[in-house]
Structure formats: C-alpha cells, structure tokens
C-alpha positions in Angstrom: -71.3 136.4 -4.6 -67.8 137.6 -4.5 -64.8 135.8 -3.0 -62.7 137.6 -0.4 -59.3 136.7 0.9 -58.2 136.7 4.5 -55.0 136.7 6.5 -54.2 135.3 9.9 -51.4 136.4 12.2 -50.1 133.3 14.1 -46.9 131.7 15.4 -45.0 129.5 13.1 -44.8 126.2 15.0 -41.4 125.4 13.5 -39.7 128.7 14.3 -41.8 130.2 17.0 -41.8 133.5 14.9 -45.1 135.4 14.4 -46.0 135.3 10.7 -48.9 136.1 8.4 -50.7 133.2 6.9 -53.4 132.9 4.2 -56.8 132.4 5.8 -60.0 131.0 4.4 -61.8 132.5 1.5 -65.1 134.2 2.4 -68.1 134.3 0.1 -70.0 137.6 0.5 -71.7 140.4 -1.4 -69.2 143.1 -0.3 -66.0 143.7 1.6 -68.0 144.9 4.6 -70.2 141.8 4.5 -67.1 139.6 4.5 -65.8 141.3 7.6 -69.2 141.0 9.2 -69.3 137.3 8.3 -65.9 136.7 10.0 -67.0 138.5 13.2 -70.4 136.7 13.4 -69.0 133.2 12.7 -66.1 132.8 15.1 -63.4 134.0 12.7 -62.7 137.4 14.2 -59.0 136.5 14.1 -59.2 136.8 10.3 -58.4 140.1 8.5 -60.3 140.5 5.2 -57.6 141.7 2.8 -59.2 141.9 -0.6 -61.3 140.5 -3.3 -60.1 137.4 -5.1 -60.4 138.1 -8.8 -58.4 135.2 -10.4 -56.4 132.1 -9.7 -54.2 129.9 -11.9 -55.2 126.2 -11.9 -52.2 124.3 -10.7 -52.7 121.3 -13.0 -53.7 123.0 -16.2 -52.1 126.4 -15.9 -55.3 128.0 -17.0 -56.4 131.3 -15.4 -59.8 131.1 -13.5 -61.4 134.6 -13.6 -63.8 134.9 -10.7 -65.4 138.1 -12.0 -66.9 136.1 -14.9 -68.2 133.1 -12.8 -71.9 132.9 -11.9 
C-alpha cells in the first residue's frame, strides 16, 4: 500500500481566514483509489494532493523512506 497526503480548506478559528490545512494520510494502491476512498468514507472535503515518499522522524532526525517499507 502507498500513503497519500490530503489537504482540507477550512476557516482558521483564530483569525476567521480560509486556509489550507494538512488532512489525514490515506492508505491506497493508487492516487485514484485514494480519491475514491475519500469519497466513499465521508471525507469528500479532503483533496488528495500527492504520494508521501518520506518523513523525518522528529526525535531521531532519521529519514523514513516509505517507498522501501513493506
């Protein structure tokens, strides 16, 4: 499974300004499957924006490469 990122457009409660926020990660086989998952699971407000390929562990500073995880 691949991991996909999403964005949400919503009001900032502090300023009242419309902003983009990071949404939940979606586990799916493809970009299209991630979009379908959002639509079918009550997350149609999320826009799938791309595939997550790596993160940096905040505590260790080590890169986590998602392409090599099984």
